[in-house]
N, CA, C and O atoms as a GROMACS GRO file, in nm:
protein
  612
    1UNK      N    1  -6.115   7.538  -0.498
    1UNK     CA    2  -6.211   7.615  -0.422
    1UNK      C    3  -6.322   7.669  -0.511
    1UNK      O    4  -6.433   7.692  -0.464
    2UNK      N    5  -6.294   7.690  -0.638
    2UNK     CA    6  -6.391   7.744  -0.731
    2UNK      C    7  -6.514   7.655  -0.742
    2UNK      O    8  -6.626   7.705  -0.748
    3UNK      N    9  -6.495   7.522  -0.746
    3UNK     CA   10  -6.608   7.430  -0.754
    3UNK      C   11  -6.698   7.441  -0.633
    3UNK      O   12  -6.820   7.436  -0.645
    4UNK      N   13  -6.638   7.456  -0.514
    4UNK     CA   14  -6.715   7.472  -0.392
    4UNK      C   15  -6.793   7.603  -0.394
    4UNK      O   16  -6.910   7.606  -0.356
    5UNK      N   17  -6.729   7.711  -0.438
    5UNK     CA   18  -6.798   7.839  -0.448
    5UNK      C   19  -6.913   7.832  -0.547
    5UNK      O   20  -7.019   7.891  -0.524
    6UNK      N   21  -6.893   7.761  -0.658
    6UNK     CA   22  -7.000   7.743  -0.756
    6UNK      C   23  -7.117   7.666  -0.695
    6UNK      O   24  -7.233   7.701  -0.717
    7UNK      N   25  -7.087   7.562  -0.618
    7UNK     CA   26  -7.191   7.485  -0.552
    7UNK      C   27  -7.269   7.572  -0.455
    7UNK      O   28  -7.392   7.570  -0.453
    8UNK      N   29  -7.197   7.650  -0.374
    8UNK     CA   30  -7.263   7.740  -0.279
    8UNK      C   31  -7.352   7.840  -0.351
    8UNK      O   32  -7.463   7.867  -0.306
    9UNK      N   33  -7.303   7.895  -0.462
    9UNK     CA   34  -7.381   7.990  -0.540
    9UNK      C   35  -7.510   7.924  -0.591
    9UNK      O   36  -7.616   7.985  -0.588
   10UNK      N   37  -7.499   7.800  -0.637
   10UNK     CA   38  -7.615   7.726  -0.686
   10UNK      C   39  -7.717   7.701  -0.574
   10UNK      O   40  -7.838   7.712  -0.596
   11UNK      N   41  -7.668   7.667  -0.455
   11UNK     CA   42  -7.758   7.643  -0.342
   11UNK      C   43  -7.834   7.772  -0.308
   11UNK      O   44  -7.956   7.770  -0.289
   12UNK      N   45  -7.763   7.883  -0.302
   12UNK     CA   46  -7.826   8.012  -0.271
   12UNK      C   47  -7.930   8.046  -0.377
   12UNK      O   48  -8.042   8.085  -0.344
   13UNK      N   49  -7.894   8.033  -0.504
   13UNK     CA   50  -7.989   8.065  -0.612
   13UNK      C   51  -8.109   7.971  -0.612
   13UNK      O   52  -8.221   8.014  -0.638
   14UNK      N   53  -8.086   7.843  -0.582
   14UNK     CA   54  -8.196   7.748  -0.577
   14UNK      C   55  -8.296   7.786  -0.468
   14UNK      O   56  -8.417   7.783  -0.490
   15UNK      N   57  -8.247   7.822  -0.350
   15UNK     CA   58  -8.336   7.860  -0.240
   15UNK      C   59  -8.404   7.994  -0.267
   15UNK      O   60  -8.514   8.019  -0.218
   16UNK      N   61  -8.340   8.081  -0.343
   16UNK     CA   62  -8.401   8.209  -0.380
   16UNK      C   63  -8.512   8.186  -0.482
   16UNK      O   64  -8.621   8.242  -0.469
   17UNK      N   65  -8.486   8.105  -0.583
   17UNK     CA   66  -8.584   8.081  -0.690
   17UNK      C   67  -8.696   7.987  -0.646
   17UNK      O   68  -8.809   7.998  -0.693
   18UNK      N   69  -8.664   7.893  -0.558
   18UNK     CA   70  -8.760   7.792  -0.511
   18UNK      C   71  -8.759   7.787  -0.358
   18UNK      O   72  -8.715   7.689  -0.300
   19UNK      N   73  -8.808   7.893  -0.294
   19UNK     CA   74  -8.799   7.897  -0.148
   19UNK      C   75  -8.878   7.785  -0.081
   19UNK      O   76  -8.989   7.751  -0.123
   20UNK      N   77  -8.819   7.730   0.021
   20UNK     CA   78  -8.885   7.626   0.100
   20UNK      C   79  -8.971   7.692   0.206
   20UNK      O   80  -8.940   7.800   0.256
   21UNK      N   81  -9.080   7.624   0.240
   21UNK     CA   82  -9.167   7.664   0.352
   21UNK      C   83  -9.220   7.806   0.336
   21UNK      O   84  -9.228   7.880   0.435
   22UNK      N   85  -9.255   7.844   0.216
   22UNK     CA   86  -9.310   7.976   0.188
   22UNK      C   87  -9.460   7.974   0.215
   22UNK      O   88  -9.528   7.877   0.180
   23UNK      N   89  -9.511   8.079   0.276
   23UNK     CA   90  -9.654   8.090   0.301
   23UNK      C   91  -9.681   8.135   0.443
   23UNK      O   92  -9.595   8.191   0.510
   24UNK      N   93  -9.803   8.110   0.486
   24UNK     CA   94  -9.844   8.149   0.621
   24UNK      C   95  -9.900   8.028   0.693
   24UNK      O   96  -9.945   7.932   0.631
   25UNK      N   97  -9.897   8.035   0.824
   25UNK     CA   98  -9.963   7.938   0.910
   25UNK      C   99 -10.078   8.009   0.979
   25UNK      O  100 -10.069   8.127   1.013
   26UNK      N  101 -10.186   7.938   0.998
   26UNK     CA  102 -10.302   7.996   1.065
   26UNK      C  103 -10.268   8.035   1.209
   26UNK      O  104 -10.199   7.961   1.279
   27UNK      N  105 -10.316   8.150   1.250
   27UNK     CA  106 -10.296   8.192   1.389
   27UNK      C  107 -10.431   8.198   1.458
   27UNK      O  108 -10.524   8.255   1.400
   28UNK      N  109 -10.449   8.141   1.578
   28UNK     CA  110 -10.359   8.044   1.637
   28UNK      C  111 -10.370   7.910   1.567
   28UNK      O  112 -10.465   7.892   1.490
   29UNK      N  113 -10.282   7.816   1.586
   29UNK     CA  114 -10.183   7.804   1.691
   29UNK      C  115 -10.050   7.871   1.659
   29UNK      O  116  -9.962   7.876   1.744
   30UNK      N  117 -10.035   7.923   1.538
   30UNK     CA  118  -9.904   7.979   1.502
   30UNK      C  119  -9.880   8.113   1.568
   30UNK      O  120  -9.972   8.189   1.598
   31UNK      N  121  -9.754   8.140   1.589
   31UNK     CA  122  -9.706   8.268   1.643
   31UNK      C  123  -9.635   8.339   1.528
   31UNK      O  124  -9.566   8.275   1.449
   32UNK      N  125  -9.650   8.471   1.520
   32UNK     CA  126  -9.593   8.546   1.408
   32UNK      C  127  -9.492   8.648   1.459
   32UNK      O  128  -9.514   8.714   1.561
   33UNK      N  129  -9.380   8.660   1.386
   33UNK     CA  130  -9.279   8.763   1.416
   33UNK      C  131  -9.241   8.829   1.284
   33UNK      O  132  -9.234   8.763   1.180
   34UNK      N  133  -9.218   8.960   1.289
   34UNK     CA  134  -9.185   9.035   1.169
   34UNK      C  135  -9.051   9.104   1.183
   34UNK      O  136  -9.018   9.157   1.289
   35UNK      N  137  -8.974   9.104   1.074
   35UNK     CA  138  -8.844   9.168   1.072
   35UNK      C  139  -8.831   9.256   0.950
   35UNK      O  140  -8.891   9.230   0.846
   36UNK      N  141  -8.751   9.360   0.963
   36UNK     CA  142  -8.732   9.456   0.855
   36UNK      C  143  -8.589   9.506   0.858
   36UNK      O  144  -8.536   9.539   0.964
   37UNK      N  145  -8.526   9.513   0.742
   37UNK     CA  146  -8.392   9.568   0.729
   37UNK      C  147  -8.403   9.700   0.654
   37UNK      O  148  -8.413   9.701   0.532
   38UNK      N  149  -8.400   9.812   0.727
   38UNK     CA  150  -8.418   9.942   0.662
   38UNK      C  151  -8.304   9.980   0.567
   38UNK      O  152  -8.322  10.067   0.482
   39UNK      N  153  -8.189   9.917   0.580
   39UNK     CA  154  -8.076   9.949   0.492
   39UNK      C  155  -8.101   9.910   0.347
   39UNK      O  156  -8.056   9.979   0.255
   40UNK      N  157  -8.173   9.800   0.327
   40UNK     CA  158  -8.196   9.758   0.188
   40UNK      C  159  -8.341   9.724   0.159
   40UNK      O  160  -8.374   9.686   0.046
   41UNK      N  161  -8.429   9.736   0.257
   41UNK     CA  162  -8.572   9.714   0.233
   41UNK      C  163  -8.620   9.570   0.246
   41UNK      O  164  -8.735   9.542   0.213
   42UNK      N  165  -8.535   9.479   0.292
   42UNK     CA  166  -8.578   9.340   0.311
   42UNK      C  167  -8.684   9.334   0.420
   42UNK      O  168  -8.672   9.399   0.523
   43UNK      N  169  -8.788   9.254   0.396
   43UNK     CA  170  -8.893   9.231   0.495
   43UNK      C  171  -8.917   9.081   0.506
   43UNK      O  172  -8.915   9.009   0.407
   44UNK      N  173  -8.940   9.036   0.628
   44UNK     CA  174  -8.965   8.894   0.652
   44UNK      C  175  -9.069   8.879   0.762
   44UNK      O  176  -9.067   8.951   0.862
   45UNK      N  177  -9.158   8.785   0.742
   45UNK     CA  178  -9.250   8.742   0.846
   45UNK      C  179  -9.226   8.594   0.867
   45UNK      O  180  -9.224   8.516   0.772
   46UNK      N  181  -9.207   8.557   0.992
   46UNK     CA  182  -9.183   8.417   1.028
   46UNK      C  183  -9.302   8.369   1.110
   46UNK      O  184  -9.339   8.430   1.211
   47UNK      N  185  -9.362   8.259   1.066
   47UNK     CA  186  -9.474   8.197   1.136
   47UNK      C  187  -9.423   8.070   1.203
   47UNK      O  188  -9.361   7.986   1.138
   48UNK      N  189  -9.449   8.059   1.332
   48UNK     CA  190  -9.400   7.945   1.410
   48UNK      C  191  -9.516   7.867   1.470
   48UNK      O  192  -9.606   7.927   1.528
   49UNK      N  193  -9.513   7.736   1.457
   49UNK     CA  194  -9.607   7.650   1.527
   49UNK      C  195  -9.524   7.564   1.622
   49UNK      O  196  -9.454   7.472   1.581
   50UNK      N  197  -9.534   7.597   1.749
   50UNK     CA  198  -9.456   7.529   1.852
   50UNK      C  199  -9.552   7.447   1.938
   50UNK      O  200  -9.655   7.497   1.984
   51UNK      N  201  -9.517   7.323   1.958
   51UNK     CA  202  -9.591   7.237   2.050
   51UNK      C  203  -9.491   7.181   2.150
   51UNK      O  204  -9.393   7.116   2.113
   52UNK      N  205  -9.517   7.208   2.277
   52UNK     CA  206  -9.424   7.162   2.380
   52UNK      C  207  -9.288   7.226   2.358
   52UNK      O  208  -9.276   7.348   2.354
   53UNK      N  209  -9.187   7.143   2.344
   53UNK     CA  210  -9.050   7.189   2.323
   53UNK      C  211  -9.002   7.166   2.180
   53UNK      O  212  -8.883   7.146   2.156
   54UNK      N  213  -9.096   7.168   2.084
   54UNK     CA  214  -9.059   7.139   1.947
   54UNK      C  215  -9.118   7.240   1.849
   54UNK      O  216  -9.232   7.283   1.864
   55UNK      N  217  -9.038   7.279   1.751
   55UNK     CA  218  -9.084   7.366   1.644
   55UNK      C  219  -9.146   7.275   1.537
   55UNK      O  220  -9.077   7.223   1.450
   56UNK      N  221  -9.277   7.256   1.547
   56UNK     CA  222  -9.348   7.162   1.462
   56UNK      C  223  -9.349   7.208   1.317
   56UNK      O  224  -9.328   7.129   1.225
   57UNK      N  225  -9.374   7.338   1.296
   57UNK     CA  226  -9.380   7.390   1.160
   57UNK      C  227  -9.332   7.534   1.159
   57UNK      O  228  -9.340   7.604   1.260
   58UNK      N  229  -9.283   7.578   1.043
   58UNK     CA  230  -9.236   7.715   1.025
   58UNK      C  231  -9.262   7.753   0.880
   58UNK      O  232  -9.238   7.675   0.788
   59UNK      N  233  -9.311   7.874   0.861
   59UNK     CA  234  -9.332   7.928   0.727
   59UNK      C  235  -9.276   8.070   0.724
   59UNK      O  236  -9.263   8.136   0.827
   60UNK      N  237  -9.242   8.114   0.603
   60UNK     CA  238  -9.190   8.249   0.585
   60UNK      C  239  -9.267   8.320   0.476
   60UNK      O  240  -9.317   8.259   0.381
   61UNK      N  241  -9.275   8.451   0.491
   61UNK     CA  242  -9.333   8.537   0.389
   61UNK      C  243  -9.249   8.664   0.386
   61UNK      O  244  -9.177   8.693   0.481
   62UNK      N  245  -9.259   8.738   0.277
   62UNK     CA  246  -9.185   8.863   0.267
   62UNK      C  247  -9.114   8.874   0.135
   62UNK      O  248  -9.133   8.794   0.044
   63UNK      N  249  -9.031   8.976   0.127
   63UNK     CA  250  -8.955   8.999   0.004
   63UNK      C  251  -8.822   9.063   0.038
   63UNK      O  252  -8.802   9.119   0.147
   64UNK      N  253  -8.731   9.054  -0.057
   64UNK     CA  254  -8.600   9.113  -0.037
   64UNK      C  255  -8.499   9.058  -0.135
   64UNK      O  256  -8.535   8.993  -0.233
   65UNK      N  257  -8.374   9.084  -0.107
   65UNK     CA  258  -8.265   9.042  -0.195
   65UNK      C  259  -8.246   8.891  -0.190
   65UNK      O  260  -8.302   8.822  -0.106
   66UNK      N  261  -8.165   8.841  -0.283
   66UNK     CA  262  -8.143   8.697  -0.292
   66UNK      C  263  -8.080   8.641  -0.165
   66UNK      O  264  -8.111   8.528  -0.126
   67UNK      N  265  -7.993   8.717  -0.100
   67UNK     CA  266  -7.929   8.668   0.023
   67UNK      C  267  -8.031   8.655   0.136
   67UNK      O  268  -8.035   8.551   0.203
   68UNK      N  269  -8.115   8.757   0.158
   68UNK     CA  270  -8.212   8.750   0.268
   68UNK      C  271  -8.314   8.640   0.244
   68UNK      O  272  -8.350   8.568   0.337
   69UNK      N  273  -8.361   8.627   0.122
   69UNK     CA  274  -8.465   8.528   0.093
   69UNK      C  275  -8.411   8.386   0.093
   69UNK      O  276  -8.478   8.295   0.142
   70UNK      N  277  -8.292   8.365   0.039
   70UNK     CA  278  -8.234   8.230   0.041
   70UNK      C  279  -8.195   8.191   0.183
   70UNK      O  280  -8.209   8.075   0.221
   71UNK      N  281  -8.146   8.286   0.261
   71UNK     CA  282  -8.111   8.257   0.400
   71UNK      C  283  -8.236   8.216   0.479
   71UNK      O  284  -8.231   8.124   0.560
   72UNK      N  285  -8.348   8.284   0.454
   72UNK     CA  286  -8.474   8.250   0.521
   72UNK      C  287  -8.518   8.109   0.483
   72UNK      O  288  -8.560   8.031   0.568
   73UNK      N  289  -8.510   8.078   0.355
   73UNK     CA  290  -8.548   7.945   0.308
   73UNK      C  291  -8.458   7.837   0.368
   73UNK      O  292  -8.507   7.735   0.417
   74UNK      N  293  -8.328   7.861   0.364
   74UNK     CA  294  -8.232   7.766   0.423
   74UNK      C  295  -8.258   7.748   0.573
   74UNK      O  296  -8.248   7.638   0.625
   75UNK      N  297  -8.291   7.858   0.640
   75UNK     CA  298  -8.319   7.853   0.784
   75UNK      C  299  -8.438   7.762   0.812
   75UNK      O  300  -8.430   7.676   0.901
   76UNK      N  301  -8.548   7.779   0.738
   76UNK     CA  302  -8.666   7.698   0.766
   76UNK      C  303  -8.637   7.550   0.746
   76UNK      O  304  -8.682   7.466   0.824
   77UNK      N  305  -8.561   7.519   0.641
   77UNK     CA  306  -8.526   7.379   0.615
   77UNK      C  307  -8.440   7.321   0.727
   77UNK      O  308  -8.448   7.203   0.758
   78UNK      N  309  -8.358   7.406   0.787
   78UNK     CA  310  -8.265   7.359   0.891
   78UNK      C  311  -8.331   7.340   1.027
   78UNK      O  312  -8.285   7.259   1.107
   79UNK      N  313  -8.440   7.413   1.054
   79UNK     CA  314  -8.495   7.410   1.190
   79UNK      C  315  -8.633   7.344   1.202
   79UNK      O  316  -8.675   7.310   1.312
   80UNK      N  317  -8.702   7.327   1.092
   80UNK     CA  318  -8.838   7.271   1.096
   80UNK      C  319  -8.838   7.132   1.156
   80UNK      O  320  -8.761   7.044   1.117
   81UNK      N  321  -8.928   7.113   1.254
   81UNK     CA  322  -8.945   6.983   1.318
   81UNK      C  323  -8.844   6.951   1.425
   81UNK      O  324  -8.843   6.840   1.478
   82UNK      N  325  -8.758   7.046   1.459
   82UNK     CA  326  -8.652   7.022   1.557
   82UNK      C  327  -8.695   7.066   1.698
   82UNK      O  328  -8.783   7.150   1.713
   83UNK      N  329  -8.632   7.007   1.800
   83UNK     CA  330  -8.652   7.056   1.937
   83UNK      C  331  -8.604   7.201   1.948
   83UNK      O  332  -8.508   7.240   1.881
   84UNK      N  333  -8.669   7.280   2.031
   84UNK     CA  334  -8.634   7.422   2.045
   84UNK      C  335  -8.488   7.440   2.086
   84UNK      O  336  -8.424   7.536   2.043
   85UNK      N  337  -8.437   7.351   2.168
   85UNK     CA  338  -8.296   7.361   2.209
   85UNK      C  339  -8.204   7.348   2.088
   85UNK      O  340  -8.106   7.421   2.076
   86UNK      N  341  -8.236   7.255   1.998
   86UNK     CA  342  -8.156   7.238   1.877
   86UNK      C  343  -8.173   7.358   1.783
   86UNK      O  344  -8.077   7.399   1.718
   87UNK      N  345  -8.294   7.415   1.777
   87UNK     CA  346  -8.318   7.534   1.694
   87UNK      C  347  -8.231   7.648   1.743
   87UNK      O  348  -8.165   7.715   1.663
   88UNK      N  349  -8.230   7.672   1.874
   88UNK     CA  350  -8.148   7.780   1.929
   88UNK      C  351  -7.999   7.753   1.906
   88UNK      O  352  -7.922   7.847   1.883
   89UNK      N  353  -7.958   7.629   1.912
   89UNK     CA  354  -7.819   7.594   1.884
   89UNK      C  355  -7.782   7.623   1.739
   89UNK      O  356  -7.672   7.671   1.712
   90UNK      N  357  -7.872   7.593   1.646
   90UNK     CA  358  -7.848   7.622   1.505
   90UNK      C  359  -7.841   7.772   1.482
   90UNK      O  360  -7.758   7.820   1.405
   91UNK      N  361  -7.928   7.847   1.550
   91UNK     CA  362  -7.924   7.994   1.540
   91UNK      C  363  -7.789   8.045   1.586
   91UNK      O  364  -7.726   8.126   1.518
   92UNK      N  365  -7.743   7.998   1.701
   92UNK     CA  366  -7.614   8.042   1.755
   92UNK      C  367  -7.498   8.009   1.660
   92UNK      O  368  -7.410   8.091   1.637
   93UNK      N  369  -7.501   7.888   1.606
   93UNK     CA  370  -7.394   7.846   1.515
   93UNK      C  371  -7.395   7.930   1.388
   93UNK      O  372  -7.290   7.971   1.340
   94UNK      N  373  -7.515   7.956   1.334
   94UNK     CA  374  -7.523   8.037   1.212
   94UNK      C  375  -7.475   8.179   1.239
   94UNK      O  376  -7.402   8.236   1.158
   95UNK      N  377  -7.516   8.236   1.351
   95UNK     CA  378  -7.472   8.372   1.382
   95UNK      C  379  -7.320   8.378   1.404
   95UNK      O  380  -7.256   8.479   1.372
   96UNK      N  381  -7.264   8.271   1.458
   96UNK     CA  382  -7.118   8.265   1.472
   96UNK      C  383  -7.053   8.265   1.333
   96UNK      O  384  -6.951   8.330   1.313
   97UNK      N  385  -7.113   8.193   1.239
   97UNK     CA  386  -7.062   8.190   1.102
   97UNK      C  387  -7.066   8.329   1.039
   97UNK      O  388  -6.979   8.363   0.959
   98UNK      N  389  -7.167   8.408   1.075
   98UNK     CA  390  -7.186   8.541   1.017
   98UNK      C  391  -7.109   8.650   1.090
   98UNK      O  392  -7.122   8.768   1.055
   99UNK      N  393  -7.030   8.614   1.189
   99UNK     CA  394  -6.955   8.712   1.266
   99UNK      C  395  -6.821   8.740   1.200
   99UNK      O  396  -6.746   8.648   1.166
  100UNK      N  397  -6.792   8.867   1.182
  100UNK     CA  398  -6.662   8.909   1.130
  100UNK      C  399  -6.570   8.922   1.249
  100UNK      O  400  -6.594   9.004   1.338
  101UNK      N  401  -6.464   8.843   1.251
  101UNK     CA  402  -6.370   8.846   1.362
  101UNK      C  403  -6.252   8.937   1.327
  101UNK      O  404  -6.182   8.915   1.228
  102UNK      N  405  -6.234   9.038   1.409
  102UNK     CA  406  -6.120   9.127   1.389
  102UNK      C  407  -6.007   9.078   1.479
  102UNK      O  408  -6.027   9.050   1.597
  103UNK      N  409  -5.891   9.069   1.423
  103UNK     CA  410  -5.776   9.026   1.502
  103UNK      C  411  -5.685   9.145   1.526
  103UNK      O  412  -5.682   9.240   1.448
  104UNK      N  413  -5.614   9.137   1.630
  104UNK     CA  414  -5.522   9.244   1.666
  104UNK      C  415  -5.387   9.183   1.701
  104UNK      O  416  -5.380   9.069   1.748
  105UNK      N  417  -5.282   9.258   1.677
  105UNK     CA  418  -5.148   9.209   1.712
  105UNK      C  419  -5.133   9.194   1.863
  105UNK      O  420  -5.054   9.112   1.910
  106UNK      N  421  -5.209   9.275   1.938
  106UNK     CA  422  -5.199   9.271   2.083
  106UNK      C  423  -5.286   9.162   2.146
  106UNK      O  424  -5.262   9.120   2.259
  107UNK      N  425  -5.386   9.118   2.073
  107UNK     CA  426  -5.481   9.024   2.131
  107UNK      C  427  -5.448   8.881   2.090
  107UNK      O  428  -5.397   8.856   1.980
  108UNK      N  429  -5.477   8.792   2.177
  108UNK     CA  430  -5.465   8.650   2.146
  108UNK      C  431  -5.605   8.598   2.121
  108UNK      O  432  -5.659   8.520   2.200
  109UNK      N  433  -5.662   8.641   2.009
  109UNK     CA  434  -5.800   8.606   1.975
  109UNK      C  435  -5.799   8.494   1.874
  109UNK      O  436  -5.748   8.510   1.763
  110UNK      N  437  -5.856   8.384   1.911
  110UNK     CA  438  -5.868   8.271   1.821
  110UNK      C  439  -6.012   8.221   1.831
  110UNK      O  440  -6.043   8.141   1.920
  111UNK      N  441  -6.101   8.267   1.742
  111UNK     CA  442  -6.240   8.227   1.754
  111UNK      C  443  -6.256   8.077   1.735
  111UNK      O  444  -6.183   8.012   1.660
  112UNK      N  445  -6.355   8.024   1.805
  112UNK     CA  446  -6.383   7.882   1.790
  112UNK      C  447  -6.431   7.857   1.648
  112UNK      O  448  -6.522   7.926   1.600
  113UNK      N  449  -6.372   7.762   1.579
  113UNK     CA  450  -6.413   7.739   1.440
  113UNK      C  451  -6.556   7.687   1.432
  113UNK      O  452  -6.602   7.613   1.519
  114UNK      N  453  -6.624   7.727   1.327
  114UNK     CA  454  -6.760   7.682   1.304
  114UNK      C  455  -6.754   7.548   1.231
  114UNK      O  456  -6.679   7.533   1.135
  115UNK      N  457  -6.832   7.453   1.277
  115UNK     CA  458  -6.839   7.322   1.215
  115UNK      C  459  -6.928   7.333   1.091
  115UNK      O  460  -7.050   7.322   1.100
  116UNK      N  461  -6.866   7.353   0.974
  116UNK     CA  462  -6.941   7.372   0.851
  116UNK      C  463  -7.020   7.248   0.812
  116UNK      O  464  -7.128   7.259   0.753
  117UNK      N  465  -6.969   7.131   0.843
  117UNK     CA  466  -7.043   7.008   0.810
  117UNK      C  467  -7.172   7.001   0.889
  117UNK      O  468  -7.274   6.955   0.837
  118UNK      N  469  -7.169   7.046   1.013
  118UNK     CA  470  -7.290   7.044   1.095
  118UNK      C  471  -7.395   7.140   1.041
  118UNK      O  472  -7.515   7.120   1.062
  119UNK      N  473  -7.352   7.245   0.970
  119UNK     CA  474  -7.446   7.342   0.915
  119UNK      C  475  -7.513   7.292   0.787
  119UNK      O  476  -7.617   7.345   0.747
  120UNK      N  477  -7.456   7.193   0.722
  120UNK     CA  478  -7.515   7.144   0.598
  120UNK      C  479  -7.520   7.253   0.493
  120UNK      O  480  -7.421   7.323   0.472
  121UNK      N  481  -7.634   7.269   0.427
  121UNK     CA  482  -7.648   7.368   0.320
  121UNK      C  483  -7.630   7.511   0.369
  121UNK      O  484  -7.598   7.599   0.290
  122UNK      N  485  -7.650   7.536   0.499
  122UNK     CA  486  -7.631   7.671   0.552
  122UNK      C  487  -7.489   7.722   0.530
  122UNK      O  488  -7.466   7.843   0.524
  123UNK      N  489  -7.395   7.630   0.517
  123UNK     CA  490  -7.256   7.669   0.493
  123UNK      C  491  -7.242   7.747   0.362
  123UNK      O  492  -7.142   7.816   0.342
  124UNK      N  493  -7.340   7.735   0.273
  124UNK     CA  494  -7.335   7.809   0.146
  124UNK      C  495  -7.331   7.959   0.168
  124UNK      O  496  -7.286   8.033   0.081
  125UNK      N  497  -7.377   8.004   0.283
  125UNK     CA  498  -7.382   8.148   0.311
  125UNK      C  499  -7.254   8.201   0.375
  125UNK      O  500  -7.246   8.320   0.407
  126UNK      N  501  -7.153   8.116   0.394
  126UNK     CA  502  -7.032   8.160   0.462
  126UNK      C  503  -6.960   8.273   0.390
  126UNK      O  504  -6.891   8.352   0.454
  127UNK      N  505  -6.973   8.282   0.260
  127UNK     CA  506  -6.907   8.387   0.183
  127UNK      C  507  -6.962   8.526   0.209
  127UNK      O  508  -6.900   8.625   0.172
  128UNK      N  509  -7.079   8.533   0.271
  128UNK     CA  510  -7.142   8.662   0.300
  128UNK      C  511  -7.053   8.748   0.388
  128UNK      O  512  -7.054   8.871   0.376
  129UNK      N  513  -6.975   8.687   0.476
  129UNK     CA  514  -6.893   8.766   0.568
  129UNK      C  515  -6.786   8.848   0.496
  129UNK      O  516  -6.730   8.941   0.553
  130UNK      N  517  -6.758   8.814   0.372
  130UNK     CA  518  -6.664   8.894   0.292
  130UNK      C  519  -6.724   9.029   0.254
  130UNK      O  520  -6.653   9.121   0.212
  131UNK      N  521  -6.855   9.040   0.269
  131UNK     CA  522  -6.928   9.163   0.235
  131UNK      C  523  -7.010   9.205   0.356
  131UNK      O  524  -7.129   9.176   0.362
  132UNK      N  525  -6.947   9.272   0.453
  132UNK     CA  526  -7.013   9.302   0.581
  132UNK      C  527  -7.150   9.369   0.568
  132UNK      O  528  -7.236   9.347   0.653
  133UNK      N  529  -7.172   9.448   0.465
  133UNK     CA  530  -7.301   9.514   0.448
  133UNK      C  531  -7.412   9.412   0.421
  133UNK      O  532  -7.529   9.442   0.445
  134UNK      N  533  -7.377   9.292   0.372
  134UNK     CA  534  -7.476   9.189   0.341
  134UNK      C  535  -7.507   9.096   0.460
  134UNK      O  536  -7.599   9.016   0.453
  135UNK      N  537  -7.429   9.108   0.568
  135UNK     CA  538  -7.452   9.023   0.684
  135UNK      C  539  -7.592   9.046   0.741
  135UNK      O  540  -7.659   8.951   0.782
  136UNK      N  541  -7.637   9.171   0.744
  136UNK     CA  542  -7.773   9.200   0.794
  136UNK      C  543  -7.878   9.134   0.707
  136UNK      O  544  -7.983   9.092   0.758
  137UNK      N  545  -7.852   9.123   0.578
  137UNK     CA  546  -7.944   9.054   0.488
  137UNK      C  547  -7.954   8.905   0.526
  137UNK      O  548  -8.063   8.849   0.535
  138UNK      N  549  -7.839   8.844   0.548
  138UNK     CA  550  -7.834   8.701   0.578
  138UNK      C  551  -7.890   8.668   0.715
  138UNK      O  552  -7.943   8.559   0.735
  139UNK      N  553  -7.880   8.760   0.810
  139UNK     CA  554  -7.924   8.731   0.947
  139UNK      C  555  -8.065   8.780   0.978
  139UNK      O  556  -8.116   8.754   1.087
  140UNK      N  557  -8.129   8.851   0.886
  140UNK     CA  558  -8.262   8.907   0.914
  140UNK      C  559  -8.361   8.799   0.957
  140UNK      O  560  -8.426   8.813   1.061
  141UNK      N  561  -8.374   8.693   0.881
  141UNK     CA  562  -8.469   8.587   0.916
  141UNK      C  563  -8.433   8.521   1.048
  141UNK      O  564  -8.520   8.486   1.127
  142UNK      N  565  -8.303   8.505   1.073
  142UNK     CA  566  -8.256   8.441   1.196
  142UNK      C  567  -8.287   8.527   1.318
  142UNK      O  568  -8.328   8.476   1.422
  143UNK      N  569  -8.268   8.658   1.305
  143UNK     CA  570  -8.302   8.749   1.414
  143UNK      C  571  -8.453   8.751   1.437
  143UNK      O  572  -8.499   8.761   1.551
  144UNK      N  573  -8.529   8.742   1.329
  144UNK     CA  574  -8.675   8.740   1.341
  144UNK      C  575  -8.721   8.610   1.406
  144UNK      O  576  -8.813   8.612   1.488
  145UNK      N  577  -8.659   8.499   1.371
  145UNK     CA  578  -8.689   8.371   1.436
  145UNK      C  579  -8.659   8.379   1.585
  145UNK      O  580  -8.740   8.334   1.667
  146UNK      N  581  -8.545   8.434   1.620
  146UNK     CA  582  -8.509   8.450   1.761
  146UNK      C  583  -8.612   8.534   1.835
  146UNK      O  584  -8.655   8.499   1.944
  147UNK      N  585  -8.651   8.644   1.773
  147UNK     CA  586  -8.754   8.731   1.833
  147UNK      C  587  -8.884   8.653   1.854
  147UNK      O  588  -8.946   8.662   1.960
  148UNK      N  589  -8.924   8.577   1.753
  148UNK     CA  590  -9.045   8.496   1.765
  148UNK      C  591  -9.036   8.393   1.875
  148UNK      O  592  -9.133   8.375   1.950
  149UNK      N  593  -8.924   8.326   1.888
  149UNK     CA  594  -8.906   8.228   1.995
  149UNK      C  595  -8.907   8.296   2.132
  149UNK      O  596  -8.965   8.244   2.227
  150UNK      N  597  -8.843   8.412   2.141
  150UNK     CA  598  -8.839   8.484   2.269
  150UNK      C  599  -8.976   8.538   2.310
  150UNK      O  600  -9.001   8.557   2.429
  151UNK      N  601  -9.063   8.563   2.213
  151UNK     CA  602  -9.194   8.619   2.241
  151UNK      C  603  -9.301   8.511   2.264
  151UNK      O  604  -9.417   8.544   2.291
  152UNK      N  605  -9.264   8.385   2.255
  152UNK     CA  606  -9.362   8.278   2.278
  152UNK      C  607  -9.418   8.288   2.419
  152UNK      O  608  -9.347   8.318   2.514
  153UNK      N  609  -9.547   8.261   2.432
  153UNK     CA  610  -9.607   8.263   2.567
  153UNK      C  611  -9.555   8.153   2.656
  153UNK      O  612  -9.596   8.142   2.771
   0.00000   0.00000   0.00000
């Protein structure tokens, strides 16, 4: 398991040091959404260029910790150029990965397993759930993307 954790760490650091899709898109046609995590000061701006039912382009700007910034970079790589339905599906799957499931002796709770292979490099962030305070860092860009999609005209 150590080799896999090392690989995940390298993926996170690579996306933090060399973020993908960094910058701004001209508005219009781009739509802009902003997110802020007051707990640690992370800030993100997500620029979306949507044509029809497709996310043609996405850019990110902002600053924050390595988890928030690498998650934002990984997110853009995962959703750029995809149909909006697939983008929303990726958002749902990632948020499921970031959910801490509490089990109880009285409950028959068996969460549906997340398909890590389907997530590709996003699976590198699965270790974040071991540190619940960092989940908000990892999901900031995703929540901002959701807000941006929901605010589209």
